[in-house]
C-alpha distance (Angstrom), angle and dihedral (degrees) to the residues before:
residue distance angle dihedral
M1 . . .
E2 3.83 . .
I3 3.86 113.9 .
E4 3.79 125.8 -163.9
S5 3.71 131.8 173.8
F6 3.83 130.4 -141.7
D7 3.74 134.2 169.1
Y8 3.78 92.7 -123.7
I9 3.74 131.3 17.5
V10 3.81 118.1 -162.8
V11 3.83 117.6 -163.1
G12 3.72 113.0 -151.3
A13 3.84 129.8 26.8
G14 3.81 98.0 -138.6
S15 3.74 130.8 116.5
A16 3.88 93.6 -56.0
G17 3.76 97.0 33.3
C18 3.79 95.4 55.7
V19 3.86 90.1 47.6
L20 3.86 90.8 50.1
A21 3.78 93.5 47.6
A22 3.71 94.1 50.1
R23 3.78 96.0 43.7
L24 3.76 96.3 44.0
S25 3.82 93.8 49.2
E26 3.73 99.1 40.6
A27 3.86 97.9 91.5
G28 3.66 92.5 48.5
R29 3.71 97.7 -133.1
H30 3.77 100.8 105.1
S31 3.69 131.6 50.1
V32 3.86 118.6 -125.6
L33 3.76 133.4 -163.6
L34 3.85 116.9 -162.5
V35 3.74 112.6 -166.1
E36 3.89 122.1 -164.8
A37 3.77 127.2 179.8
G38 3.87 90.6 -152.4
G39 3.74 130.3 61.5
A40 3.82 139.1 -107.2
D41 3.82 119.2 -51.4
T42 3.76 93.6 -114.2
N43 3.80 98.6 126.6
P44 3.87 104.9 116.1
F45 3.84 91.4 -141.0
I46 3.67 88.5 64.3
H47 3.82 92.2 64.0
I48 3.76 98.0 40.2
P49 3.78 105.6 79.6
M50 3.75 96.7 -146.4
G51 3.88 87.9 46.1
Y52 3.90 92.0 79.0
P53 3.82 97.7 93.0
R54 3.83 86.0 65.2
L55 3.79 90.0 57.3
F56 3.82 94.0 52.5
A57 3.77 95.7 100.8
D58 3.84 103.0 7.0
T59 3.81 102.5 135.4
R60 3.80 92.9 -163.6
I61 3.84 86.4 74.5
N62 3.76 104.0 12.2
W63 3.81 132.2 71.3
A64 3.81 87.7 -144.7
Y65 3.85 94.1 -157.0
E66 3.82 122.3 -173.2
S67 3.80 122.4 -153.9
E68 3.79 124.3 -126.8
P69 3.88 113.4 -96.0
E70 3.85 107.7 -70.0
P71 3.84 114.6 -132.5
G72 3.86 91.9 -153.6
L73 3.81 90.4 54.0
G74 3.81 100.0 50.8
N75 3.79 88.8 -90.4
R76 3.83 93.8 -61.5
T77 3.84 118.8 156.4
L78 3.76 120.8 -131.5
F79 3.65 124.3 -136.2
Q80 3.89 113.6 -126.4
P81 3.76 117.2 -164.2
R82 3.87 111.8 -160.4
G83 3.81 125.1 175.7
K84 3.83 115.8 -108.0
V85 3.70 97.4 -178.6
L86 3.86 138.5 73.0
G87 3.79 103.2 -58.6
G88 3.73 93.4 30.9
T89 3.73 114.6 -146.1
S90 3.84 89.9 -11.8
S91 3.76 85.1 70.8
I92 3.96 93.0 57.4
N93 3.79 104.4 25.9
G94 3.91 130.1 102.8
M95 3.86 93.2 -95.6
V96 3.93 93.9 -128.2
Y97 3.71 111.8 155.0
I98 3.90 111.6 -145.7
R99 3.77 125.5 147.0
G100 3.77 98.1 -163.5
Q101 3.78 123.6 -123.2
R102 3.83 123.1 -44.0
E103 3.85 86.5 -129.6
D104 3.79 87.8 62.7
Y105 3.87 91.9 65.8
D106 3.73 93.4 41.3
E107 3.70 88.5 56.1
W108 3.77 89.6 52.9
A109 3.76 89.5 55.1
E110 3.90 90.6 46.6
Q111 3.80 87.9 54.4
G112 3.81 89.5 57.4
C113 3.81 103.1 -86.1
V114 3.76 94.4 124.8
G115 3.78 111.2 -170.1
W116 3.68 94.6 32.4
D117 3.79 99.7 84.2
W118 3.85 119.9 119.9
Q119 3.80 96.8 -89.5
S120 3.84 92.0 48.7
V121 3.90 94.1 50.8
L122 3.80 97.3 37.7
P123 3.84 93.9 82.6
Y124 3.70 90.3 57.6
F125 3.70 95.0 50.3
R126 3.79 85.8 51.7
K127 3.73 94.2 45.8
A128 3.86 92.5 54.0
E129 3.78 93.4 46.1
D130 3.76 135.0 91.6
Q131 3.82 97.7 -175.4
V132 3.77 114.6 -159.2
R133 3.81 89.3 -147.9
G134 3.77 93.0 59.0
A135 3.79 132.3 -110.9
D136 3.76 126.0 -51.7
D137 3.88 134.4 145.8
A138 3.74 92.0 -64.9
H139 3.85 102.0 35.5
G140 3.72 139.7 51.9
V141 3.72 138.1 -154.7
G142 3.83 131.2 -151.4
G143 3.73 96.6 40.4
P144 3.78 124.4 128.3
V145 3.84 95.6 -104.3
P146 3.70 117.4 77.1
V147 3.76 114.7 -145.2
T148 3.78 111.6 -164.2
E149 3.79 145.9 165.3
P150 3.82 120.1 -103.6
A151 3.67 111.8 -74.5
Y152 3.77 90.3 -153.6
V153 3.89 133.1 21.0
W154 3.77 121.1 -162.1
P155 3.91 108.4 -133.0
I156 3.90 87.7 -122.6
A157 3.81 90.0 57.6
K158 3.81 90.5 57.1
T159 3.90 90.2 51.0
F160 3.79 85.2 55.2
L161 3.82 89.0 60.5
E162 3.79 90.6 49.3
A163 3.79 89.9 50.4
C164 3.77 87.9 53.2
R165 3.81 91.9 52.9
Q166 3.84 93.6 45.1
S167 3.81 89.6 50.9
G168 3.84 89.7 59.2
L169 3.78 99.4 -102.3
S170 3.87 120.1 144.1
H171 3.85 121.6 -120.3
N172 3.73 117.6 -111.8
A173 3.79 116.2 -158.9
D174 3.89 92.8 -167.8
F175 3.85 125.2 28.4
N176 3.83 85.8 -171.2
G177 3.83 92.8 52.5
P178 3.83 131.1 86.3
S179 3.76 94.5 -49.0
Q180 3.79 134.6 15.9
E181 3.79 97.4 -153.5
G182 3.86 120.2 112.6
Y183 3.82 135.5 35.7
G184 3.83 130.8 -65.4
F185 3.75 144.7 115.2
Y186 3.82 124.6 -47.6
Q187 3.70 118.3 -128.9
S188 3.81 118.8 -138.9
T189 3.71 142.9 -161.2
I190 3.73 98.3 -107.6
R191 3.82 128.5 120.3
R192 3.80 126.0 -166.0
G193 3.85 90.5 -21.7
R194 3.77 99.7 -47.3
R195 3.82 131.5 103.4
M196 3.74 112.0 -111.4
S197 3.74 102.8 -151.9
A198 3.71 122.0 175.3
A199 3.71 88.2 -93.4
A200 3.80 92.6 55.5
S201 3.85 96.9 40.1
Y202 3.84 101.5 39.1
L203 3.84 109.9 13.7
A204 3.79 103.4 41.6
P205 3.86 95.0 61.8
A206 3.86 90.0 45.5
R207 3.72 104.0 41.3
H208 3.75 97.9 90.8
R209 3.79 93.5 55.0
H210 3.82 112.8 124.7
N211 3.77 91.5 -131.4
L212 3.81 97.2 50.9
K213 3.75 121.7 81.6
I214 3.74 121.5 -173.9
R215 3.78 121.2 -161.4
T216 3.84 117.8 -172.0
R217 3.82 127.5 -174.7
A218 3.76 84.6 35.8
L219 3.79 117.1 133.6
V220 3.82 114.6 -162.4
T221 3.87 109.8 -138.8
R222 3.81 99.2 -174.7
V223 3.70 147.0 -18.4
V224 3.84 110.4 -110.1
V225 3.77 109.9 -127.9
E226 3.84 124.6 -174.2
N227 3.70 124.2 177.4
R228 3.81 91.8 -10.5
R229 3.79 93.1 -54.8
A230 3.87 126.4 108.6
R231 3.81 106.1 -120.8
G232 3.77 100.1 176.3
I233 3.77 143.5 -65.7
E234 3.75 141.0 -76.5
Y235 3.77 116.2 -139.3
R236 3.80 143.0 165.7
L237 3.78 120.7 -124.2
G238 3.79 98.7 -161.5
T239 3.85 97.7 -46.8
E240 3.66 95.6 -29.2
P241 3.84 117.4 108.8
R242 3.75 116.5 -133.5
L243 3.83 139.7 179.5
A244 3.79 127.8 -152.9
N245 3.80 123.0 -172.1
A246 3.82 121.9 -143.1
L247 3.79 112.9 -146.6
R248 3.80 92.6 -172.5
E249 3.79 114.2 9.2
V250 3.90 148.1 -16.4
I251 3.84 111.3 -140.2
L252 3.79 119.4 -166.1
A253 3.80 112.4 -149.1
G254 3.78 100.4 164.5
G255 3.73 100.0 122.4
A256 3.80 134.2 -116.4
F257 3.79 93.1 -48.8
N258 3.78 105.4 37.8
S259 3.72 104.0 35.1
P260 3.83 92.1 61.7
Q261 3.62 91.1 41.2
L262 3.76 92.3 55.3
L263 3.84 91.1 47.6
L264 3.75 90.3 54.8
L265 3.73 92.0 47.9
S266 3.75 87.3 52.2
G267 3.85 92.5 53.9
I268 3.82 94.4 -103.7
G269 3.83 112.7 125.1
P270 3.78 139.8 47.9
A271 3.82 105.1 -4.0
G272 3.82 93.8 -142.8
E273 3.72 93.6 54.7
I274 3.75 93.7 46.6
R275 3.75 93.3 50.4
S276 3.74 90.6 49.8
H277 3.71 87.1 66.9
D278 3.80 92.9 48.3
L279 3.76 90.9 -112.5
P280 3.91 124.7 139.2
V281 3.78 115.1 -102.2
V282 3.88 108.0 -126.7
C283 3.86 97.8 168.2
D284 3.78 126.9 5.4
L285 3.88 101.7 -136.6
P286 3.83 107.4 159.5
D287 3.91 100.0 -167.0
V288 3.78 95.4 58.2
G289 3.90 105.9 121.8
R290 3.94 93.0 7.9
N291 3.83 126.8 107.3
L292 3.78 93.6 50.6
Q293 3.89 110.1 175.8
D294 3.70 133.5 179.2
H295 3.79 137.2 165.4
F296 3.72 113.9 -105.1
Q297 3.79 129.2 -150.4
T298 3.80 148.5 165.0
S299 3.79 133.9 -153.7
L300 3.83 137.4 -128.2
V301 3.74 112.8 -156.4
Y302 3.83 123.3 -152.5
R303 3.82 131.8 -166.4
C304 3.74 114.0 -146.6
G305 3.83 137.2 -167.6
H306 3.84 97.5 -120.2
G307 3.74 127.5 82.0
R308 3.87 90.7 -139.2
T309 3.82 103.2 100.9
L310 3.77 129.5 105.8
N311 3.70 89.2 -104.9
D312 3.88 91.8 63.5
F313 3.78 88.8 45.6
A314 3.79 92.7 50.6
R315 3.89 92.1 51.6
S316 3.78 93.7 48.4
P317 3.79 119.4 82.1
I318 3.76 90.4 -175.7
R319 3.85 94.9 55.9
Q320 3.74 88.8 43.0
G321 3.79 91.6 52.1
I322 3.75 91.8 48.6
A323 3.80 89.9 50.7
L324 3.70 92.8 49.3
A325 3.77 92.4 50.0
R326 3.87 88.4 50.5
Y327 3.74 91.0 47.7
L328 3.73 94.8 50.9
A329 3.80 93.2 44.0
T330 3.83 98.4 44.6
G331 3.81 110.0 5.1
G332 3.85 86.8 -121.4
G333 3.77 138.6 103.1
P334 3.79 131.9 69.0
L335 3.90 94.0 -42.8
A336 3.88 88.8 59.5
A337 3.80 94.7 64.7
N338 3.80 135.5 53.2
G339 3.74 96.9 -122.8
L340 3.81 93.1 -121.1
A341 3.73 101.4 103.2
T342 3.81 108.8 138.3
A343 3.83 135.6 43.8
A344 3.71 148.0 146.6
F345 3.73 135.5 -134.9
V346 3.84 114.9 -149.7
R347 3.89 142.7 156.5
S348 3.76 122.1 -97.9
S349 3.84 87.0 -148.6
P350 3.77 129.7 23.6
D351 3.87 86.7 -130.9
L352 3.77 93.8 69.0
P353 3.78 119.2 98.5
R354 3.87 96.9 -136.3
P355 3.90 140.3 5.5
D356 3.83 117.7 -61.9
L357 3.83 97.3 170.1
N358 3.84 129.3 71.0
L359 3.90 113.3 -159.6
Y360 3.74 117.8 -167.1
I361 3.66 141.1 162.1
N362 3.80 129.7 -132.7
P363 3.81 115.4 -160.2
G364 3.83 90.6 -135.3
S365 3.80 141.1 38.5
A366 3.83 131.1 -135.1
A367 3.69 128.9 -128.8
Q368 3.73 87.0 -172.3
R369 3.76 131.0 25.2
G370 3.84 116.8 163.6
R371 3.80 147.5 65.0
D372 3.83 88.4 -24.7
G373 3.82 91.8 55.6
V374 3.70 133.0 -112.6
A375 3.88 123.4 -50.7
P376 3.93 124.7 177.6
D377 3.71 123.4 -122.7
T378 3.84 115.1 -102.3
F379 3.78 95.4 -119.0
S380 3.85 131.5 68.0
G381 3.76 100.4 -87.8
F382 3.81 148.4 140.8
T383 3.74 139.9 -163.7
M384 3.78 136.6 -124.0
S385 3.85 117.3 -167.7
P386 3.74 136.0 -170.2
V387 3.89 112.6 -150.3
H388 3.89 118.0 -162.7
M389 3.76 105.3 -142.5
T390 3.89 101.0 -177.1
P391 3.76 102.3 53.5
K392 3.76 121.1 171.4
A393 3.75 93.2 -153.9
R394 3.80 115.4 114.0
G395 3.70 126.2 -166.8
S396 3.81 142.2 170.1
V397 3.75 145.3 -121.0
R398 3.83 112.5 -144.0
L399 3.85 136.4 167.4
R400 3.84 115.1 -89.3
S401 3.76 89.1 -166.5
P402 3.85 137.3 -18.7
E403 3.84 89.1 -101.3
P404 3.83 109.4 108.1
H405 3.88 92.0 -148.4
D406 3.81 90.4 60.0
A407 3.88 116.6 96.4
P408 3.88 113.7 -111.5
S409 3.84 119.3 -108.9
I410 3.80 106.2 -103.6
S411 3.87 122.5 -165.8
F412 3.82 121.9 174.6
G413 3.86 107.2 -179.6
F414 3.83 91.0 -139.9
L415 3.86 118.6 -177.2
Q416 3.83 94.6 4.3
H417 3.85 90.3 115.8
E418 3.78 118.7 72.1
D419 3.86 92.2 -141.4
D420 3.84 90.6 58.3
V421 3.89 91.0 50.9
A422 3.85 91.3 47.7
A423 3.90 92.7 49.6
L424 3.80 92.8 54.2
I425 3.74 94.6 45.4
S426 3.83 85.5 53.8
G427 3.77 86.7 48.9
M428 3.83 93.5 53.7
R429 3.93 88.5 48.9
W430 3.82 88.0 50.6
I431 3.85 91.0 54.2
R432 3.86 92.4 48.5
R433 3.75 88.9 49.4
L434 3.77 90.2 55.9
A435 3.88 91.8 42.4
A436 3.97 86.8 55.4
Q437 3.73 95.2 61.1
P438 3.87 120.1 112.2
C439 3.77 95.6 -117.5
W440 3.82 91.8 77.6
A441 3.79 92.0 61.1
P442 3.77 94.5 99.6
W443 3.77 93.3 48.5
R444 3.92 90.4 56.7
I445 3.75 91.3 -143.6
E446 3.88 126.3 -169.5
E447 3.82 126.8 -170.3
V448 3.83 106.0 -120.1
T449 3.76 100.9 170.2
P450 3.02 125.9 68.6
G451 3.90 84.6 -6.3
L452 3.92 128.7 -138.7
P453 3.91 91.7 -88.0
V454 3.72 87.6 68.6
E455 3.76 95.4 80.4
S456 3.85 116.2 117.2
E457 3.80 116.4 90.2
R458 3.72 91.3 -110.9
D459 3.75 93.8 55.6
L460 3.83 92.5 43.4
V461 3.83 89.9 52.5
S462 3.77 90.0 50.2
D463 3.72 91.0 50.1
L464 3.76 91.5 51.4
R465 3.70 93.5 50.9
R466 3.85 88.4 49.9
R467 3.75 102.5 45.0
A468 3.87 115.7 11.3
F469 3.68 119.6 110.0
S470 3.75 149.3 -172.1
N471 3.85 119.4 -76.2
M472 3.90 88.6 -145.4
H473 3.84 97.2 -121.2
A474 3.73 97.8 125.1
A475 3.94 116.1 177.6
G476 3.75 143.7 144.7
T477 3.77 106.2 61.7
C478 3.77 98.7 119.1
R479 3.94 94.2 37.3
M480 3.73 118.7 -156.7
G481 3.75 117.4 -137.3
A482 3.79 150.7 138.5
D483 3.78 91.9 -119.9
S484 3.70 123.5 92.6
G485 3.85 92.3 -117.2
S486 3.79 95.3 62.4
V487 3.80 118.6 101.2
V488 3.89 96.5 -131.7
D489 3.75 131.3 23.7
L490 3.83 125.3 -124.6
A491 3.96 89.1 -79.3
L492 3.85 86.4 51.3
R493 3.79 93.5 -112.2
V494 3.75 114.3 153.4
R495 3.90 107.9 -110.3
G496 3.84 112.8 -111.3
I497 3.80 96.1 11.3
E498 3.87 123.0 87.8
A499 3.82 119.4 -141.0
L500 3.82 97.0 17.3
R501 3.72 127.1 111.5
V502 3.69 137.2 171.9
V503 3.88 115.2 -144.7
D504 3.73 117.7 178.2
A505 3.84 141.6 69.2
S506 3.71 92.0 -57.0
V507 3.84 89.9 77.7
M508 3.87 93.1 60.4
P509 3.93 104.0 116.7
R510 3.83 86.3 -157.1
L511 3.82 130.8 16.3
I512 3.72 112.3 -106.8
N513 3.82 122.8 -128.4
G514 3.74 101.3 -97.3
N515 3.82 147.2 23.2
T516 3.79 111.6 -27.5
N517 3.84 104.5 -141.8
A518 3.79 98.5 85.2
P519 3.91 91.9 45.4
T520 3.75 90.8 49.3
I521 3.79 90.5 53.2
M522 3.88 88.7 48.5
I523 3.79 89.6 51.4
A524 3.86 91.7 52.5
E525 3.81 91.7 46.6
K526 3.79 91.1 53.5
A527 3.71 91.4 43.4
A528 3.72 92.4 52.6
D529 3.78 90.7 55.7
M530 3.86 88.6 49.7
I531 3.71 92.6 51.5
R532 3.79 94.4 45.2
N533 3.86 91.0 48.3
S534 3.76 92.2 50.5
V535 3.84 93.7 63.0
């Protein structure tokens, strides 16, 4: 078996792993091995922003997980795309740049995560950012991550903004500013018509450094632990077993599903579960894989009288050909944007202190959205969706088997808490309030799904259980905390094991109010400083 040694080993080349590999290797003093189970990010649809629907179920670059049957959803399973490629899920996601609310991080600190309050994490958001609007107290310029305005806005998305205004909502010029509440434009991680994944923004400038080695198609099978210290990793390069020693640290950056899975495979986690798979217990850490959280959403689909939706575009080879020619010639047009340009953040109840719902419009609608991919409806249509950002549902990630190639067992627990149900019903009524505004008259819209006859609370709840789905922002399964029950401490070190950290969305003690890519990059930037300062 081939054996190599590196100062740092980073497992997973997603949003966090790319940041760590770039930052830990930039001074040139330490050797870094970055190990990724997927391949290179060469698929052209990764880099064309509007190409991401084609990546939704592509198993060449996507783990394509499926949840266990969900009791609160009539035992439906939920498809879970996750990136299996350089850049991880930042190479297949919707490219929306949202940090969450400053109160999210202050609540982390109130729960014991000292040093993770808003003022402590803000410098790392600013460090990562190259804000097209320029620098100010909240935003930075010159960082690896471009934060830009929508390159193309579908006309129907502009009408959504007018509906928000007519409904009485206030305009918000910056969802990442002092307050998230109101309606406005999303910013995104796109530059000059190309997706800027973590691989493009962090790894590409670093990949030719002499002290950084990147291994793709390499599946890590366990962390090697001796005398309560992480000594390295075992992995398979194709079918060939390999061993890499870590002279300083092993850092797991596999995300909310794969980081707890690897800990469990390595004998770190709930002792009973580990023994049930005939694996040796290295460290009994009961919370590994627990505390799974995700945003939850539903959709209201509308038919309209114009042929100007994404559905019409997707069904027209001529329009696609014109758009492709425009994109290749100028880097602009509908292919240069993600289609998710406008949104609103509102409260499900006026009694709440801050928004807990994200309302957004998609200029198309899907007849199919799952393991078999995404396919548009046959009519001119669009979708408006409410997302519940503060779910009380808690789930888990467990081993399905002791075989590293097998997908983990994922359970969310959605819609088993009455507050979660009530919030999404409020979100559906919010969408209908927007759809009732006079600005939609020229579009001649008609609610197709679930349809206006579905109005009573009982019918709405039934519809949620039948159709609602994950927003694919999983977090929390390797919870950070100051308490002895947390999986990692405030420096993201795994409790009970030296020289082992977890750095990704799994360490979030509580899910933030917004998309998780920007916060995950922030976590990795802060962790990189912690690691370098510990040398």
